[in-house]
Z-matrix of the N, CA and C atoms (Angstrom, degrees):
N
C 1 1.416
C 2 1.539 1 110.73
N 3 1.320 2 115.51 1 -46.60
C 4 1.461 3 123.68 2 178.55
C 5 1.507 4 110.08 3 -58.86
N 6 1.314 5 121.88 4 -46.00
C 7 1.466 6 121.56 5 -179.61
C 8 1.529 7 112.50 6 -68.75
N 9 1.331 8 116.18 7 -32.55
C 10 1.413 9 118.76 8 176.38
C 11 1.496 10 112.89 9 -66.77
N 12 1.291 11 116.91 10 -39.68
C 13 1.483 12 121.36 11 178.61
C 14 1.619 13 107.96 12 -68.48
N 15 1.257 14 118.67 13 -40.46
C 16 1.447 15 122.74 14 178.52
C 17 1.451 16 109.57 15 -62.32
N 18 1.341 17 118.89 16 -45.95
C 19 1.456 18 120.11 17 -178.86
C 20 1.556 19 110.67 18 -67.65
N 21 1.262 20 116.47 19 -40.36
C 22 1.517 21 120.26 20 176.66
C 23 1.523 22 109.77 21 -61.52
N 24 1.277 23 119.44 22 -45.39
C 25 1.427 24 125.43 23 177.54
C 26 1.582 25 110.22 24 -59.12
N 27 1.346 26 113.58 25 -46.69
C 28 1.465 27 116.08 26 -178.84
C 29 1.562 28 109.89 27 -68.31
N 30 1.263 29 120.38 28 -34.17
C 31 1.484 30 123.38 29 179.48
C 32 1.547 31 107.13 30 -67.99
N 33 1.388 32 120.20 31 -46.01
C 34 1.395 33 118.21 32 174.73
C 35 1.490 34 118.73 33 -62.26
N 36 1.366 35 113.84 34 -38.81
C 37 1.492 36 117.91 35 179.01
C 38 1.565 37 107.10 36 -67.45
N 39 1.222 38 120.15 37 -37.11
C 40 1.464 39 124.53 38 177.71
C 41 1.473 40 113.51 39 -61.98
N 42 1.381 41 116.72 40 -48.40
C 43 1.382 42 126.89 41 176.82
C 44 1.522 43 112.60 42 -60.48
N 45 1.363 44 116.08 43 -47.42
C 46 1.405 45 125.37 44 179.37
C 47 1.554 46 109.75 45 -61.15
N 48 1.352 47 116.69 46 -48.96
C 49 1.497 48 119.92 47 -178.26
C 50 1.498 49 107.93 48 -62.63
N 51 1.364 50 118.06 49 -40.74
C 52 1.528 51 116.19 50 -179.14
C 53 1.449 52 111.98 51 -63.90
N 54 1.312 53 116.48 52 -38.70
C 55 1.490 54 120.73 53 178.00
C 56 1.486 55 113.98 54 -64.25
N 57 1.359 56 117.85 55 -39.74
C 58 1.455 57 121.48 56 178.91
C 59 1.528 58 110.16 57 -71.88
N 60 1.293 59 117.77 58 -44.21
C 61 1.485 60 123.04 59 -173.17
C 62 1.530 61 114.83 60 -75.25
N 63 1.277 62 117.30 61 -34.06
C 64 1.465 63 119.97 62 -174.64
C 65 1.527 64 111.66 63 -58.37
N 66 1.339 65 118.76 64 -53.98
C 67 1.508 66 114.56 65 179.11
C 68 1.562 67 116.12 66 -58.60
N 69 1.296 68 114.32 67 -32.02
C 70 1.484 69 115.21 68 176.92
C 71 1.547 70 112.21 69 -67.76
N 72 1.288 71 112.98 70 -42.24
C 73 1.475 72 119.98 71 179.20
C 74 1.555 73 111.12 72 -65.32
N 75 1.316 74 114.14 73 -43.37
C 76 1.455 75 115.99 74 -179.59
C 77 1.531 76 112.09 75 -69.22
N 78 1.295 77 118.57 76 -35.53
C 79 1.448 78 122.27 77 171.66
C 80 1.535 79 114.82 78 -59.20
N 81 1.300 80 116.87 79 -44.59
C 82 1.450 81 124.06 80 177.83
C 83 1.423 82 110.16 81 -64.13
N 84 1.322 83 119.00 82 -38.52
C 85 1.476 84 120.10 83 -175.85
C 86 1.500 85 112.48 84 -78.91
N 87 1.391 86 116.25 85 -17.18
C 88 1.543 87 116.08 86 -175.05
C 89 1.564 88 109.96 87 -80.73
N 90 1.324 89 121.91 88 -24.63
C 91 1.383 90 123.63 89 175.70
C 92 1.544 91 112.16 90 77.90
N 93 1.318 92 117.64 91 -165.36
C 94 1.457 93 121.18 92 177.66
C 95 1.570 94 109.30 93 -160.06
N 96 1.324 95 112.66 94 169.30
C 97 1.464 96 120.02 95 165.89
C 98 1.505 97 107.53 96 -104.08
N 99 1.341 98 119.23 97 119.19
C 100 1.471 99 116.13 98 -176.43
C 101 1.464 100 112.31 99 -147.66
N 102 1.367 101 112.82 100 165.01
C 103 1.496 102 120.01 101 173.82
C 104 1.526 103 106.76 102 -63.02
N 105 1.307 104 117.14 103 132.87
C 106 1.481 105 121.77 104 -179.08
C 107 1.530 106 114.15 105 -107.60
N 108 1.344 107 113.37 106 -47.15
C 109 1.473 108 119.55 107 -176.88
C 110 1.556 109 110.13 108 -151.81
N 111 1.363 110 113.50 109 142.14
C 112 1.482 111 116.05 110 170.75
C 113 1.510 112 106.61 111 -123.76
N 114 1.350 113 113.22 112 120.49
C 115 1.513 114 119.32 113 178.46
C 116 1.552 115 101.83 114 -99.26
N 117 1.348 116 118.40 115 92.68
C 118 1.422 117 121.35 116 -169.83
C 119 1.565 118 116.90 117 -91.61
N 120 1.398 119 114.44 118 -14.32
C 121 1.423 120 114.96 119 -179.92
C 122 1.552 121 106.01 120 -125.59
N 123 1.367 122 115.68 121 102.23
C 124 1.475 123 118.86 122 -176.07
C 125 1.512 124 106.23 123 -61.90
N 126 1.394 125 112.43 124 155.59
C 127 1.508 126 121.22 125 178.42
C 128 1.532 127 109.84 126 -60.81
N 129 1.347 128 115.80 127 144.03
C 130 1.481 129 119.85 128 173.34
C 131 1.449 130 110.07 129 86.32
N 132 1.363 131 111.15 130 -158.95
C 133 1.484 132 121.52 131 176.75
C 134 1.479 133 112.05 132 -80.27
N 135 1.344 134 118.60 133 149.48
C 136 1.437 135 119.95 134 175.79
C 137 1.498 136 110.94 135 -82.92
N 138 1.321 137 119.43 136 86.82
C 139 1.437 138 124.30 137 -172.06
C 140 1.590 139 113.57 138 -97.20
N 141 1.285 140 114.95 139 -5.55
C 142 1.465 141 126.06 140 -172.57
C 143 1.497 142 114.76 141 63.70
N 144 1.342 143 114.27 142 13.30
C 145 1.560 144 114.52 143 170.06
C 146 1.501 145 110.95 144 -64.19
N 147 1.292 146 114.17 145 159.29
C 148 1.428 147 117.72 146 -177.00
C 149 1.540 148 113.03 147 -59.60
N 150 1.381 149 113.70 148 -37.40
C 151 1.447 150 120.67 149 -179.36
C 152 1.606 151 108.35 150 -63.21
N 153 1.302 152 113.08 151 -45.34
C 154 1.520 153 118.99 152 178.43
C 155 1.522 154 110.07 153 -63.27
N 156 1.318 155 119.68 154 -46.31
C 157 1.459 156 123.51 155 178.87
C 158 1.473 157 110.13 156 -57.75
N 159 1.327 158 118.15 157 -47.24
C 160 1.473 159 123.93 158 179.20
C 161 1.518 160 114.12 159 -67.90
N 162 1.359 161 118.16 160 -16.84
C 163 1.471 162 121.14 161 174.66
C 164 1.537 163 110.00 162 -74.55
N 165 1.303 164 118.56 163 -8.64
C 166 1.393 165 124.18 164 174.77
C 167 1.425 166 109.06 165 -101.52
N 168 1.392 167 121.93 166 124.25
C 169 1.487 168 121.53 167 -175.81
C 170 1.587 169 110.51 168 -157.16
N 171 1.314 170 109.03 169 169.53
C 172 1.470 171 117.41 170 176.07
C 173 1.591 172 104.17 171 -127.68
N 174 1.268 173 119.37 172 140.08
C 175 1.421 174 125.57 173 175.20
C 176 1.457 175 112.51 174 -110.87
N 177 1.353 176 116.94 175 132.65
C 178 1.462 177 125.34 176 175.42
C 179 1.467 178 111.35 177 -116.59
N 180 1.329 179 116.19 178 128.86
C 181 1.467 180 123.10 179 -176.60
C 182 1.509 181 110.97 180 -113.49
N 183 1.336 182 113.91 181 141.25
C 184 1.470 183 119.95 182 176.50
C 185 1.593 184 106.12 183 -111.24
N 186 1.289 185 116.28 184 109.81
C 187 1.516 186 123.03 185 179.06
C 188 1.497 187 110.39 186 -99.82
N 189 1.408 188 120.12 187 6.98
C 190 1.465 189 119.96 188 179.71
C 191 1.539 190 107.26 189 -78.78
N 192 1.311 191 114.36 190 179.22
C 193 1.459 192 120.86 191 -177.29
C 194 1.551 193 111.70 192 -98.70
N 195 1.371 194 115.11 193 13.64
C 196 1.457 195 117.62 194 176.95
C 197 1.471 196 109.82 195 -147.88
N 198 1.277 197 117.86 196 163.22
C 199 1.523 198 125.11 197 178.00
C 200 1.503 199 107.61 198 -69.00
N 201 1.323 200 116.79 199 146.54
C 202 1.493 201 124.04 200 -178.09
C 203 1.527 202 109.88 201 -125.29
N 204 1.290 203 118.26 202 127.20
C 205 1.419 204 117.85 203 177.32
C 206 1.576 205 111.05 204 -83.46
N 207 1.291 206 115.16 205 128.16
C 208 1.550 207 122.27 206 -177.71
C 209 1.472 208 111.16 207 -94.93
N 210 1.327 209 120.91 208 5.44
C 211 1.417 210 123.36 209 -172.09
C 212 1.545 211 110.49 210 -61.84
N 213 1.339 212 110.89 211 122.04
C 214 1.525 213 116.70 212 -175.04
C 215 1.454 214 117.31 213 88.63
N 216 1.348 215 119.26 214 -10.48
C 217 1.534 216 123.93 215 176.98
C 218 1.534 217 105.04 216 -63.70
N 219 1.294 218 111.79 217 158.65
C 220 1.519 219 118.76 218 177.94
C 221 1.473 220 111.74 219 -132.31
N 222 1.300 221 114.97 220 137.21
C 223 1.455 222 123.47 221 173.21
C 224 1.595 223 105.90 222 -110.78
N 225 1.290 224 113.22 223 125.54
C 226 1.485 225 115.65 224 -172.81
C 227 1.537 226 109.44 225 -138.24
N 228 1.328 227 118.60 226 145.29
C 229 1.435 228 121.66 227 175.41
C 230 1.555 229 111.38 228 -102.15
N 231 1.296 230 116.79 229 -178.43
C 232 1.466 231 120.54 230 -171.65
C 233 1.524 232 110.46 231 -67.91
N 234 1.363 233 120.32 232 -20.27
C 235 1.421 234 123.37 233 -178.93
C 236 1.534 235 110.65 234 -95.63
N 237 1.397 236 119.12 235 11.63
C 238 1.394 237 127.41 236 178.20
C 239 1.532 238 114.55 237 70.03
N 240 1.382 239 118.56 238 25.27
C 241 1.429 240 118.47 239 171.33
C 242 1.573 241 107.41 240 -74.04
N 243 1.247 242 117.48 241 119.26
C 244 1.516 243 121.35 242 -175.11
C 245 1.528 244 113.09 243 -111.97
N 246 1.310 245 111.17 244 135.33
C 247 1.450 246 122.24 245 165.11
C 248 1.465 247 109.83 246 -113.53
N 249 1.324 248 117.67 247 120.68
C 250 1.457 249 122.70 248 173.60
C 251 1.453 250 111.20 249 -98.01
N 252 1.336 251 119.40 250 129.74
C 253 1.435 252 120.80 251 178.53
C 254 1.474 253 110.15 252 -75.27
N 255 1.366 254 118.70 253 138.74
C 256 1.421 255 126.67 254 170.59
C 257 1.501 256 107.65 255 -80.94
N 258 1.310 257 119.05 256 -150.06
C 259 1.388 258 124.44 257 175.61
C 260 1.578 259 109.24 258 -74.79
N 261 1.294 260 113.27 259 106.39
C 262 1.516 261 118.54 260 -176.05
C 263 1.577 262 105.64 261 -151.56
N 264 1.360 263 115.03 262 122.85
C 265 1.431 264 120.04 263 175.97
C 266 1.560 265 107.18 264 -110.68
N 267 1.367 266 113.46 265 126.21
C 268 1.462 267 122.18 266 179.48
C 269 1.585 268 106.70 267 -95.42
N 270 1.308 269 116.58 268 113.97
C 271 1.407 270 126.74 269 -174.83
C 272 1.497 271 109.52 270 -67.29
N 273 1.359 272 118.17 271 155.81
C 274 1.430 273 122.59 272 -176.52
C 275 1.597 274 107.52 273 -62.26
N 276 1.296 275 115.29 274 134.09
C 277 1.529 276 119.50 275 178.62
C 278 1.483 277 109.39 276 77.68
N 279 1.309 278 123.31 277 4.07
C 280 1.491 279 121.78 278 -172.27
C 281 1.544 280 110.81 279 -102.44
N 282 1.361 281 113.70 280 159.41
C 283 1.508 282 120.41 281 175.18
C 284 1.471 283 108.25 282 -127.02
N 285 1.439 284 111.39 283 140.61
C 286 1.450 285 117.38 284 173.93
C 287 1.471 286 109.58 285 -116.02
N 288 1.341 287 116.43 286 146.17
C 289 1.425 288 123.49 287 179.04
C 290 1.554 289 110.96 288 -107.76
N 291 1.300 290 118.40 289 122.77
C 292 1.381 291 124.46 290 -178.87
C 293 1.540 292 107.23 291 -99.90
N 294 1.268 293 121.47 292 106.85
C 295 1.456 294 123.89 293 -172.96
C 296 1.622 295 109.34 294 -99.25
N 297 1.227 296 116.78 295 151.52
C 298 1.447 297 122.94 296 -173.37
C 299 1.562 298 113.93 297 -70.72
N 300 1.320 299 114.44 298 -45.69
C 301 1.462 300 124.64 299 -177.72
C 302 1.524 301 115.14 300 -68.48
N 303 1.369 302 108.39 301 -157.26
C 304 1.528 303 114.47 302 175.42
C 305 1.491 304 111.34 303 -106.44
N 306 1.316 305 111.12 304 160.96
C 307 1.494 306 120.30 305 178.50
C 308 1.472 307 110.66 306 173.60
N 309 1.317 308 116.60 307 -178.20
C 310 1.482 309 122.76 308 175.79
C 311 1.514 310 109.09 309 -93.36
N 312 1.343 311 119.42 310 121.42
C 313 1.440 312 121.32 311 179.88
C 314 1.545 313 109.42 312 -64.87
N 315 1.285 314 110.50 313 142.85
C 316 1.441 315 123.20 314 175.41
C 317 1.522 316 110.41 315 -132.17
N 318 1.359 317 114.78 316 -177.29
C 319 1.527 318 117.74 317 175.74
C 320 1.495 319 110.88 318 -66.18
N 321 1.328 320 120.26 319 -28.35
C 322 1.469 321 125.60 320 -177.10
C 323 1.445 322 116.63 321 -107.89
N 324 1.355 323 120.40 322 -8.77
C 325 1.421 324 123.76 323 179.79
C 326 1.471 325 112.42 324 -138.34
N 327 1.356 326 118.83 325 125.60
C 328 1.455 327 122.16 326 171.58
C 329 1.505 328 109.39 327 -119.88
N 330 1.365 329 115.37 328 153.84
C 331 1.449 330 120.68 329 -171.73
C 332 1.508 331 111.90 330 -122.00
N 333 1.329 332 118.55 331 131.94
C 334 1.497 333 119.89 332 179.56
C 335 1.518 334 110.80 333 -81.40
N 336 1.340 335 118.35 334 -13.01
C 337 1.469 336 121.45 335 178.57
C 338 1.522 337 116.53 336 61.79
N 339 1.361 338 113.89 337 37.46
C 340 1.489 339 119.77 338 -176.47
C 341 1.573 340 109.00 339 -102.74
N 342 1.357 341 108.77 340 156.21
C 343 1.549 342 115.50 341 176.05
C 344 1.487 343 110.41 342 -105.36
N 345 1.205 344 119.25 343 10.50
C 346 1.535 345 122.48 344 -177.82
C 347 1.608 346 105.36 345 -144.87
N 348 1.374 347 108.86 346 153.69
C 349 1.466 348 116.59 347 179.37
C 350 1.508 349 113.03 348 -68.55
N 351 1.344 350 116.19 349 147.72
C 352 1.341 351 121.90 350 175.45
C 353 1.539 352 117.25 351 -102.59
N 354 1.297 353 115.50 352 -45.89
C 355 1.549 354 121.06 353 -173.22
C 356 1.557 355 105.89 354 -91.47
N 357 1.376 356 112.05 355 122.42
C 358 1.391 357 120.89 356 179.49
C 359 1.584 358 111.21 357 -64.05
N 360 1.314 359 114.94 358 147.41
C 361 1.506 360 116.43 359 -176.52
C 362 1.542 361 112.53 360 -79.17
N 363 1.386 362 115.86 361 -16.59
C 364 1.455 363 115.42 362 -175.20
C 365 1.539 364 112.34 363 -100.44
N 366 1.407 365 115.70 364 -44.51
C 367 1.441 366 120.98 365 -179.65
C 368 1.509 367 111.68 366 -157.37
N 369 1.279 368 120.24 367 150.37
C 370 1.474 369 120.46 368 176.40
C 371 1.572 370 105.27 369 -175.60
N 372 1.344 371 112.97 370 172.27
C 373 1.445 372 120.02 371 176.17
C 374 1.483 373 108.62 372 -135.54
N 375 1.322 374 114.69 373 128.73
C 376 1.514 375 121.28 374 177.06
C 377 1.589 376 102.45 375 -101.71
N 378 1.383 377 112.49 376 135.27
C 379 1.422 378 119.40 377 173.33
C 380 1.531 379 112.34 378 -129.60
N 381 1.308 380 112.59 379 134.55
C 382 1.469 381 118.42 380 179.84
C 383 1.521 382 108.85 381 -108.59
N 384 1.336 383 116.52 382 130.21
C 385 1.462 384 119.72 383 -171.32
C 386 1.570 385 106.13 384 -131.58
N 387 1.285 386 117.15 385 145.29
C 388 1.528 387 122.28 386 171.40
C 389 1.478 388 109.02 387 -71.90
N 390 1.323 389 113.80 388 170.15
C 391 1.474 390 123.37 389 -176.12
C 392 1.600 391 106.65 390 -60.67
N 393 1.305 392 118.05 391 -29.96
C 394 1.514 393 121.22 392 -174.88
C 395 1.565 394 108.95 393 -86.29
N 396 1.373 395 117.85 394 3.66
C 397 1.433 396 122.62 395 176.27
C 398 1.527 397 115.42 396 88.66
N 399 1.295 398 116.09 397 -4.76
C 400 1.545 399 117.19 398 176.84
C 401 1.582 400 108.70 399 -73.66
N 402 1.354 401 109.58 400 141.38
C 403 1.454 402 117.43 401 -178.81
C 404 1.463 403 111.22 402 -74.83
N 405 1.302 404 116.25 403 133.16
C 406 1.546 405 124.09 404 174.69
C 407 1.446 406 110.34 405 -94.95
N 408 1.377 407 116.80 406 -48.17
C 409 1.434 408 120.55 407 -175.72
C 410 1.490 409 109.62 408 -162.89
N 411 1.297 410 116.26 409 161.89
C 412 1.508 411 122.98 410 174.56
C 413 1.519 412 111.20 411 -148.48
N 414 1.280 413 118.96 412 151.66
C 415 1.440 414 126.58 413 -177.02
C 416 1.531 415 111.01 414 -145.64
N 417 1.298 416 114.73 415 121.27
C 418 1.520 417 119.23 416 -177.75
C 419 1.584 418 109.59 417 -113.17
N 420 1.285 419 113.98 418 147.56
C 421 1.437 420 117.88 419 173.72
C 422 1.536 421 107.88 420 -130.89
N 423 1.293 422 117.79 421 157.47
C 424 1.469 423 123.92 422 175.31
C 425 1.541 424 109.01 423 -153.83
N 426 1.359 425 115.50 424 71.42
C 427 1.377 426 118.86 425 -177.28
C 428 1.532 427 112.75 426 -160.51
N 429 1.300 428 116.29 427 150.08
C 430 1.479 429 122.97 428 176.81
C 431 1.522 430 109.16 429 -116.76
N 432 1.270 431 115.17 430 7.03
C 433 1.593 432 114.09 431 -172.99
C 434 1.488 433 110.46 432 -88.68
N 435 1.431 434 118.83 433 -20.69
C 436 1.481 435 120.14 434 173.87
C 437 1.407 436 107.11 435 -131.45
N 438 1.329 437 117.13 436 165.67
C 439 1.433 438 125.10 437 -175.63
C 440 1.576 439 116.17 438 -91.57
N 441 1.345 440 111.92 439 -5.05
C 442 1.456 441 115.03 440 -176.38
C 443 1.549 442 110.79 441 -146.34
N 444 1.375 443 113.65 442 168.75
C 445 1.506 444 117.13 443 179.74
C 446 1.528 445 102.29 444 -135.47
N 447 1.306 446 114.65 445 126.48
C 448 1.446 447 121.10 446 171.10
C 449 1.613 448 105.18 447 -84.95
N 450 1.239 449 115.74 448 126.65
C 451 1.485 450 120.28 449 -178.29
C 452 1.518 451 112.49 450 -90.98
């Protein structure tokens, strides 16, 4: 009787542990599309040159196991400067950099084509939203000691 109860208890504990752990493991394995880095203070003086504008950027990383279409997604700051993604697919495990100035879009670099800075040097919040408006991620910073924020 004692060994039967011990086996039954072990079976229930194993089943319960599997039920509790599986969703956590599955969630960790699925990954996310998220804000990765904000380089909010471009190197040198803020001259509004294209090189200086492109020194300010946001990186978005895809840690899922499949490519994700960003078409219609929006990147916005606290002052409501919006960048809407055109047709762009972010490959699994890939990062894309969204630069403030002008340039030719590639798989790894997209350009907002702005003539003025977006990200404040002292504090701001970046928010990434899907095309339906649902929030995917946000990242805030409040510092002048470094030029970037890892999200």
